[in-house]
N, C-alpha and C positions, 0 to 999 in steps of 0.2 A: 504493499500500500504506502503511496507515497501522495505531496501535495500538488495539487491541481492549481494553478495560477493564471488567470488571465490578462497577461500583460498590458493591453489595453486599456482596461476599467480601475488595476490595482496598482500601477506605478504610481509613485509620489510625485506628476508633473506639477511642480513648483514654477513657477518661471515662465511659462507659456502663456501666463498672464504678464508678468514685468520681469523685464530682465536685468542682469547686472553687469554687462557687460562692459562698463567704464570706458566708452569711449574717450577719447584723446578729447579733449574740451578746446575752444578755437580762443585763443589768448585775446586779450587787449588788443595787440597790434594787429595780429589778424583780423578783428572788427571793425580797423581804423582803416579802411580802405577807400579809395576816391571812386567816382562812381563807372569807370569804365573798369576795377577790378570788380563790380556789382554780381558778377553772375556768380564767379568761383566764391566770393564768401556769403552769398545764398546756400550754395552749396554746401559750403564747409560748418555754415549753421545746424545742418543736420547731425553733426557730433555732439553737441550737448549734450542728447538725451537719446536713451535708446530701452524703449518700454513697448519693442515687439509692435504686433499691430493694433494694440489698445493705446489708441491717442486719449491722453488726460488734458483736462485744463492748461496742467500745468507746462505741459507741451507746447500745446498752441501759445500759451503765453512768451513761453521762452524762443518761441520761433518769430514770432511778431516784434518781441525786442530786435531778436539779432536784425533780422530784416528792415525792420527802419532805419538801423544804422548803414545800412547798404544799398538802398535803392534811392536814395533822395534826389529828387530831383532837380530842388532848389525853387521851389512855387510852394503855393498853397497846397498844394498834393502833400506833401511832409509835416503839416499842421495837422489836417484831419485824419492821416494816417495815424502821429501819434496822440490824437483822441479816441482813434479806435483803440490800441491800446490801452489805453485808460478805461476804457467803457468795459473791456474785455474782463482785465485784472478787477473790475467791480463788477463782471457778469453780467452789465448791460447788455446785454446780446441785440437787439434793436436799435441800440445809439453808437453800438461800433459798427452794424450793418449798414445805417447811416452816414457812416465818417468815410464808410472804406468806399459808398457808393459815389460821394461826394469828393473823392482821393481820383478818382476813376473819371468822374468828371472834369475834372481841372485838367488828368495826365492820362488820358485813354491808353498809354503806351507801359501802366504800370501793372506789369505781370504779380507783383506780391499781392496786390489789393485785390485782383482778381482770383488769383487763388485762396487769398483768406476769406474773402464776402461768400467763397463757393463752402467755406468747412464751415463758417457764422450763419448761414442757411441753414446748416443741419440742425443747428441748436435752437431756432424759431418754430414757431407754430401756425404759421400760416401760409398765404398762398407764396411766398419768396420762399419757401421750403422745398419748393416744388423739385422734382430729381431733371428735370429740363435744363430747369436756370439753374443748379447746382453744378450739372454737369458740363452746360454753355460757360459759364466762369472758370472751371478748371480749365476746359479746352483753349479758351481765351489765354489763358495764361501760359500754358504749355507752346501754342502758336508764337504768342511773343517772345518766351524765352525757351526753343526749343531741346535745353541741357538747363533746365530747371530740376533739378534733383527732388527738391523739396514736393514741387508741383505732381511730380510722380509718384512720389512715396505717398501725398495724403489724398490723391485722387484712386490709387490704389485701395488704401485704407477705407474710402466711402463705397467703390464698388465691392467690397469684401463685405465688411460688414451692413451697409443698408440695401445694397441690388441684388446679394449673395450669386456676384458674378463673377466665380475663384477662377474663370479661366481669364477673365480681363482686368482681372486683379493681379495677379502673378503675371501677366504680359508687363504692364504697367510698374510691376515692383522689379521685373526683371530689365529694365530697361536703364531706372533707376542705377540698379547693381551696376551694368556698363560702364555706365557716366563714372562710376567713383566704384573700383572693385575693392577698395580699402575701407568703405563706409561700413562701420559696423553695425547701423540702426538698419540700414535695408538689406544688408544681408539679414542681419535677425527676423525683420519683418519674411523675405519670403522663404527664411527657414520656416518658420511656424506656418504660412503656408504649406510650404510642399509637404510639413509631416501632417498638416489636416487633412492633406490632398491623399494621402497613404503612397507619396513620392516620395519613401525614403532614402535614395539613391541619391535624389536630389537634396533632399534634405541634409545626409551627410555630407555633401558638396559643401553647402553652407556653413556644415559646423564646422569642418575642416579648418573653411578659411577663416572664420570668426575664431577660433581657435590659434591659429597664426599669428593673428593678430590683436590677440587678450588671451592667453593661457590662462585664466584663473579656472575654479572651482566650479560655481556653476555653470561654466560652457562646459566642461569636461564630462557632467553631469549629464547636462540637454544630450549628449551624443550619446551616451551610455544609454540614457532612454531610448533613442532611436534604434539603436546596435537592440536592444532588447525585443522589439518590435520586429527587426527583423528576425528574431531567433537566434542573434548571435553573443550566445551568451556569456563566451569565453571574452570577447571585445568588450561586451557592457562591461563587465566584471574589471577590467585593465580602466577603464575611463571613470567608472566610480571611486576604484583604489585610487588614483591618481586625485578626484576630485576630493580624496578624505586626506589624501597627504599634504594637498595648499590649505584647505581648512578641516581641521579636526572638530567645527563643530557644525559640520553639515550634514545635519542629522537628516536630511531626504536620499542623501547620497546611501547612508549606512544602510537604510530601510529599504533602499531601490537594491542594494548589492544585497538583503538578506532576502529578498524576491528569488533574484537571480539564482543564489545558493539554495533557496530551499527547490527551486525548479530542476535544479541538477541532482537533486538529495543528497546534497552538503548539510547535513541537518546541523553540526555541532557549530559550521562557521555560521551558518543563518540564525541561530540562536543568539549566537556572541552578538551578531548586528544587530538583531531586534531589538538585544539588551542594551545597546549601546544607544540606539536611536529614542529607548524610552527613556535612559539616563538624559538626555540630551533635551527632550521634551517629554516630561510625563502626563501627558496629556493625549499624547498620541494614539487616538483609540484602536487605528488599524494594525499599529506594531502589535499592540497586544493580543489584538485578534489571531496575527497568523504566528505570531511566536507561541500564542496558546496552541493554535492547531499542529504545532512542529509538536512542540512537548508531548500531546495528545500520542503523535505518531511512534513518537523513541519513547513511550511507554511510562510518561509521566503525566497519567491523564489527570490527577489531584491538581497538579500544580495548571495545565493546559486549563483545565477549567475554569481556576481562578484567574486566568490570563481573560478568558472568553468572559466573563460574569464583567471585568473589570472596562473591555472594551463597549460591552453594554451599556454599564455603567454612563462611560465618555460620549456614546450617544450615536454609536455604530451598529446600524440597523440592523445590518447583516448577521452580527452576533448573532439574535436570536435563532438564527436557522440553524448556527453551529454549534452551540449548546444543545439544542435539542439531538442533532445528526449522531452528537458523540456521548449523548445521553447524561448530560453532565446533573449533578446534584445540587438542588440549593445547600445541603448539609458539606459543603464543599470538604 
């Protein structure tokens, strides 16, 4: 008898929401460019945040601020753009939209204003949030600046999250990646997309590139997760072990490595890793549940049942079924 684990649903995928790749930030000197350098600096502003394909208000605000310093047209468009940044900070999306519209009326070649007006439209609850209008703004931004990495990145985000157009989103994100193959943020987003689309070979290609740029514990863990999906268990263990070597407090990597070890029926190592995960996070219900299953399988039913009850106490719904399956008694 051995423990059967479905990797797709039990691996701890911390990270596919917020990445921690620690991209190189734009320095003050990089921001202080002339108008002729605006395209390159607009693109480098992407390197400030790395949140995968989930765009946050903080991302938007930082992108606005970065672009505001690089798209100066030396006319009233700048004033409207600055006001739009302040409106976004206060979450006044209607005012931000109106200021960006005014900026465009003053300078119809302001690609950044078109891009961010498209994004602001998604926050509105009126006719301005129409998908045709949003795509029109994005497309105008990219027509004005065909090398606008941030524009491709955000239209990709919109197609993925709002239109559920995974093919179109992947195509746009690939253009962004091709424009700068060292941009970790766009690589991150494409990595997530490829993983979600079950293109694990493509996802490995992206995470390999990310690791070359930033070999931190989180990135090795992400690659280990994809290798687990591919049933490359030996490779997954190597990556989880590297993640742990780089960060002894990487609870998710201990847990995920334990799952792989359990699949490979290396129960002694699985026990150690589940225990380490619990030591780092005493409220990790899934670690209790799977450690409990392993203990039952190696003949330590009483201790295993204790873990299963603890998992149930911590809110793991599946624990009740496991308690029943192993005939655990409340009198542990």
